[in-house]
C-alpha positions as CSV (number, residue, x, y, z in Angstrom):
1,X,13.2,54.7,-46.3
2,X,13.9,51.1,-45.2
3,X,17.5,50.1,-44.7
4,X,19.0,46.8,-45.5
5,X,19.2,46.0,-41.8
6,X,15.5,46.5,-41.4
7,X,14.7,44.4,-44.5
8,X,16.9,41.7,-43.1
9,X,15.2,41.9,-39.7
10,X,11.7,41.7,-41.2
11,X,12.8,38.7,-43.4
12,X,14.2,37.0,-40.4
13,X,10.9,37.5,-38.5
14,X,9.0,36.1,-41.4
15,X,11.3,33.1,-41.7
16,X,10.8,32.3,-38.0
17,X,7.1,32.0,-38.4
18,X,6.3,28.3,-37.8
19,X,4.4,27.8,-41.2
20,X,7.1,29.7,-43.2
21,X,9.9,27.9,-41.4
22,X,8.3,24.5,-42.0
23,X,7.9,25.4,-45.7
24,X,11.5,26.4,-46.0
25,X,12.7,23.2,-44.3
26,X,10.6,21.2,-46.7
27,X,11.9,23.1,-49.8
28,X,15.5,22.7,-48.6
29,X,15.1,19.0,-48.1
30,X,13.3,18.6,-51.4
31,X,16.2,20.3,-53.3
32,X,19.0,18.8,-51.3
33,X,17.7,15.3,-51.8
34,X,17.3,15.6,-55.6
35,X,13.5,16.1,-55.6
36,X,13.5,17.5,-59.1
37,X,15.7,14.7,-60.5
38,X,13.5,12.0,-58.8
39,X,10.4,13.7,-60.1
40,X,11.8,13.6,-63.7
41,X,12.7,9.9,-63.2
42,X,9.1,9.1,-62.0
43,X,7.7,11.0,-65.0
44,X,9.8,9.0,-67.4
45,X,8.9,5.7,-66.0
46,X,5.2,6.7,-65.7
47,X,5.1,7.7,-69.4
48,X,7.0,4.5,-70.3
49,X,4.4,2.4,-68.5
50,X,1.7,3.8,-70.7
51,X,3.0,1.7,-73.7
52,X,2.1,-1.7,-72.3
53,X,-1.1,-0.3,-70.9
54,X,-2.0,0.7,-74.5
55,X,-1.1,-2.7,-75.7
56,X,-3.5,-4.3,-73.2
57,X,-6.2,-1.9,-74.2
58,X,-5.5,-2.7,-77.8
59,X,-6.0,-6.4,-77.1
60,X,-9.1,-5.8,-75.0
61,X,-10.6,-3.9,-78.0
62,X,-9.7,-6.9,-80.2
63,X,-11.5,-9.3,-77.9
64,X,-14.6,-7.1,-77.9
65,X,-14.6,-6.8,-81.7
66,X,-14.0,-10.6,-82.1
67,X,-17.1,-11.3,-80.0
68,X,-19.3,-8.8,-81.8
69,X,-18.9,-9.3,-85.6
70,X,-21.7,-6.8,-86.3
71,X,-19.8,-4.1,-84.4
72,X,-16.7,-4.9,-86.4
73,X,-18.6,-4.6,-89.7
74,X,-20.1,-1.3,-88.5
75,X,-16.6,0.0,-87.9
76,X,-15.6,-1.0,-91.4
77,X,-18.6,0.7,-92.9
78,X,-17.9,3.9,-91.0
79,X,-14.3,3.8,-92.3
80,X,-15.5,3.4,-95.9
81,X,-18.0,6.3,-95.4
82,X,-15.6,8.8,-93.8
83,X,-12.2,8.0,-95.3
84,X,-12.0,9.1,-98.9
85,X,-8.5,7.7,-99.6
86,X,-8.9,4.0,-100.5
87,X,-5.3,3.2,-99.4
88,X,-5.8,4.8,-96.0
89,X,-9.1,3.0,-95.6
90,X,-7.5,-0.4,-96.4
91,X,-4.6,0.3,-94.0
92,X,-7.1,1.0,-91.2
93,X,-9.1,-2.1,-91.9
94,X,-5.9,-4.2,-91.9
95,X,-4.8,-2.7,-88.6
96,X,-8.2,-3.6,-87.0
97,X,-8.0,-7.1,-88.4
98,X,-4.5,-7.5,-87.0
99,X,-5.7,-6.3,-83.6
100,X,-8.5,-8.9,-83.7
101,X,-6.3,-11.8,-84.9
102,X,-3.3,-11.1,-82.6
103,X,-5.3,-10.0,-79.5
104,X,-4.1,-12.9,-77.3
105,X,-0.4,-12.4,-78.1
106,X,-0.5,-8.6,-77.8
107,X,-2.5,-8.9,-74.6
108,X,-0.2,-11.3,-72.9
109,X,3.0,-9.5,-73.9
110,X,1.5,-6.2,-72.9
111,X,0.4,-7.6,-69.6
112,X,3.9,-9.0,-68.8
113,X,5.6,-5.7,-69.8
114,X,3.0,-3.7,-67.9
115,X,3.7,-5.9,-64.8
116,X,7.5,-5.4,-65.1
117,X,7.4,-1.7,-65.8
118,X,4.8,-1.2,-63.1
119,X,7.0,-2.9,-60.5
120,X,10.0,-0.8,-61.6
121,X,7.8,2.3,-61.5
122,X,6.7,1.5,-57.9
123,X,10.4,0.9,-57.0
124,X,11.4,4.3,-58.2
125,X,8.5,6.0,-56.4
126,X,9.3,4.1,-53.2
127,X,13.0,5.0,-53.3
128,X,12.2,8.7,-54.1
129,X,9.8,9.0,-51.2
130,X,12.2,7.2,-48.8
131,X,15.0,9.6,-49.9
132,X,12.8,12.5,-48.7
133,X,11.5,10.7,-45.6
134,X,14.5,9.1,-43.9
135,X,16.5,11.1,-41.3
136,X,19.7,11.1,-43.2
137,X,20.3,11.4,-46.9
138,X,22.7,8.4,-47.1
139,X,21.3,5.0,-47.2
140,X,22.0,2.9,-44.2
141,X,22.7,-0.9,-44.2
142,X,19.1,-1.4,-43.0
143,X,17.9,0.2,-46.2
144,X,19.6,-2.4,-48.3
145,X,17.3,-5.2,-49.5
146,X,17.8,-8.4,-51.4
147,X,16.7,-8.2,-55.0
148,X,13.9,-10.7,-54.7
149,X,12.6,-9.1,-51.5
150,X,12.7,-5.7,-53.2
151,X,10.7,-6.9,-56.3
152,X,8.2,-8.8,-54.1
153,X,7.7,-5.8,-51.9
154,X,7.3,-3.5,-54.9
155,X,4.8,-6.0,-56.4
156,X,2.7,-6.0,-53.2
157,X,2.9,-2.2,-53.1
158,X,1.8,-2.0,-56.7
159,X,-1.2,-4.2,-56.0
160,X,-2.0,-2.0,-53.0
161,X,-1.7,1.2,-55.0
162,X,-4.0,-0.2,-57.7
163,X,-6.6,-1.2,-55.1
164,X,-6.4,2.3,-53.5
165,X,-6.7,3.9,-57.0
166,X,-9.7,1.7,-57.8
167,X,-11.4,2.6,-54.5
168,X,-10.8,6.4,-55.0
169,X,-12.1,6.2,-58.6
170,X,-15.1,4.2,-57.5
171,X,-15.9,6.7,-54.7
172,X,-15.7,9.6,-57.2
173,X,-17.8,7.9,-59.9
174,X,-20.4,6.4,-57.6
175,X,-20.8,9.7,-55.7
176,X,-21.1,11.6,-59.0
177,X,-23.8,9.2,-60.3
178,X,-25.6,9.3,-56.9
179,X,-25.5,13.1,-57.0
180,X,-27.1,13.2,-60.4
181,X,-29.8,10.7,-59.4
182,X,-30.7,12.7,-56.3
183,X,-30.8,16.0,-58.3
184,X,-33.1,14.4,-60.9
185,X,-35.3,12.6,-58.4
186,X,-35.9,15.8,-56.4
187,X,-36.3,17.9,-59.6
188,X,-33.5,20.2,-58.5
189,X,-31.7,20.4,-61.8
190,X,-33.6,23.5,-62.8
191,X,-32.6,25.5,-59.8
192,X,-29.7,27.7,-60.9
193,X,-28.5,28.8,-57.4
194,X,-28.0,25.2,-56.3
195,X,-25.5,24.4,-59.1
196,X,-22.5,26.0,-57.3
197,X,-23.4,24.0,-54.2
198,X,-23.5,20.7,-56.1
199,X,-20.1,21.6,-57.7
200,X,-18.7,22.2,-54.2
201,X,-20.0,18.8,-53.0
202,X,-18.5,17.1,-56.0
203,X,-15.2,18.9,-55.4
204,X,-15.2,17.9,-51.7
205,X,-15.8,14.2,-52.7
206,X,-13.0,14.3,-55.2
207,X,-10.6,15.8,-52.6
208,X,-11.6,13.1,-50.2
209,X,-10.8,10.4,-52.8
210,X,-7.4,12.1,-53.4
211,X,-6.8,12.1,-49.7
212,X,-7.3,8.3,-49.5
213,X,-4.8,7.7,-52.3
214,X,-2.1,10.0,-50.9
215,X,-2.7,8.7,-47.3
216,X,-1.9,5.2,-48.5
217,X,1.3,6.4,-50.4
218,X,2.7,8.4,-47.5
219,X,1.8,5.8,-44.9
220,X,3.0,2.6,-46.7
221,X,5.9,3.6,-48.8
222,X,8.4,5.2,-46.4
223,X,10.5,2.8,-44.4
224,X,9.8,4.6,-41.1
225,X,6.2,5.2,-40.0
226,X,5.4,8.9,-40.3
227,X,4.1,11.0,-37.4
228,X,0.3,11.2,-37.1
229,X,-0.3,15.0,-37.3
230,X,2.3,15.5,-40.0
231,X,0.8,12.7,-42.1
232,X,-2.8,13.9,-41.8
233,X,-1.9,17.5,-42.7
234,X,0.6,16.7,-45.4
235,X,-1.8,14.3,-47.0
236,X,-4.5,17.0,-47.0
237,X,-2.1,19.4,-48.7
238,X,-1.3,16.8,-51.3
239,X,-5.0,16.0,-51.9
240,X,-5.8,19.7,-52.5
241,X,-2.7,20.2,-54.7
242,X,-3.6,17.2,-56.8
243,X,-7.1,18.5,-57.3
244,X,-5.7,21.8,-58.4
245,X,-3.5,20.0,-60.9
246,X,-6.5,18.1,-62.3
247,X,-8.5,21.3,-62.7
248,X,-5.7,23.1,-64.5
249,X,-5.1,20.2,-66.8
250,X,-8.9,20.0,-67.5
251,X,-8.8,23.7,-68.5
252,X,-5.6,23.8,-70.5
253,X,-5.7,20.5,-72.5
254,X,-8.7,21.4,-74.7
255,X,-7.1,24.7,-75.6
256,X,-3.8,23.0,-76.2
257,X,-5.1,20.5,-78.8
258,X,-6.9,23.2,-80.9
259,X,-3.8,24.1,-83.0
260,X,-2.4,21.7,-85.5
261,X,0.8,21.2,-83.5
262,X,-1.2,20.8,-80.3
263,X,-3.4,18.2,-81.9
264,X,-0.2,16.2,-82.8
265,X,1.7,16.6,-79.5
266,X,-0.7,18.3,-77.1
267,X,-2.0,15.1,-75.4
268,X,1.6,13.7,-75.1
269,X,2.9,16.9,-73.5
270,X,-0.2,17.2,-71.3
271,X,0.3,13.7,-70.0
272,X,4.0,14.3,-69.3
273,X,3.2,17.5,-67.5
274,X,0.5,15.7,-65.4
275,X,3.0,13.0,-64.4
276,X,5.7,15.5,-63.6
277,X,3.5,17.8,-61.4
278,X,2.1,14.7,-59.7
279,X,5.7,13.5,-58.9
280,X,6.9,16.8,-57.7
281,X,3.8,17.3,-55.5
282,X,4.1,13.8,-54.0
283,X,7.8,14.2,-53.2
284,X,7.5,17.8,-51.8
285,X,4.7,16.6,-49.5
286,X,6.8,13.7,-48.4
287,X,9.5,16.2,-47.5
288,X,6.9,18.4,-45.7
289,X,5.8,15.4,-43.6
290,X,9.3,14.4,-42.8
291,X,10.3,18.0,-41.7
292,X,7.2,18.7,-39.5
293,X,7.9,19.6,-35.9
294,X,4.7,19.2,-33.9
295,X,4.5,18.7,-30.2
296,X,3.2,15.3,-28.9
297,X,3.1,14.0,-32.5
298,X,3.3,10.2,-32.3
299,X,4.2,7.9,-35.1
300,X,1.5,6.0,-36.9
301,X,0.9,2.4,-35.6
302,X,2.6,-0.5,-37.4
303,X,6.0,-2.0,-37.7
304,X,8.9,-0.3,-39.4
305,X,9.9,-2.0,-42.6
306,X,12.9,-4.2,-42.3
């Protein structure tokens, strides 16, 4: 029978293992530096930023319908065919007409609000990652920035993040299309045993795209340049974790919206859960990178932010 002393000794040996010790240091920093609270704040601002994005999408739809009158008439015909309630059909037609008529105003207002909320979202993400990355929890005088410098830096970072996101999405979509073209051109789509291999190829490409996105986040947003080995390994963990989140959301969302209550709130809850897990994963990996202790691990090239 194992005594408490033996259990304590075994636990101590396990904790002294480099991987476990690093994981515990990262978890301690994540909790001590309000990782959960920062994650909730990022989730809130992420969800809030969706409203102006929907406004811009609404306006874009209005421009498309305004330039294609036949498409607009087809939509009206579909509404009359599928909506039996005349009042509801009239309401839908009026809503679409309003979208077409006010497309410029809605688009400009949505774009300005999206820019403002996006800059604030980037500022919150930057501060949360810096809180996990800096050597001490308290902000130093060097961490203080003038208001206009802060907003300008966040604007540039937002543009950079959008470019990184576009690049990763382009890699995923182009590689997926190229994969389907190659399979069709070589007549390989009928070979059953090749399908798992193609799925693995698609998964690897998606993880690579995730890696590029998180590499940019962990390299550019902290005030101090991260160390090379820690950055490479921490980014790889984040890329795999993000792919796991996407796979889980892909499986759970269709099942969630099948029930009446899920159809009403499932997409909203799913979106909030996605943002929350993304935020927690990002901040935990930032803490993991900051608490890494590798030998001969130099910092990444580039100047430290002033």
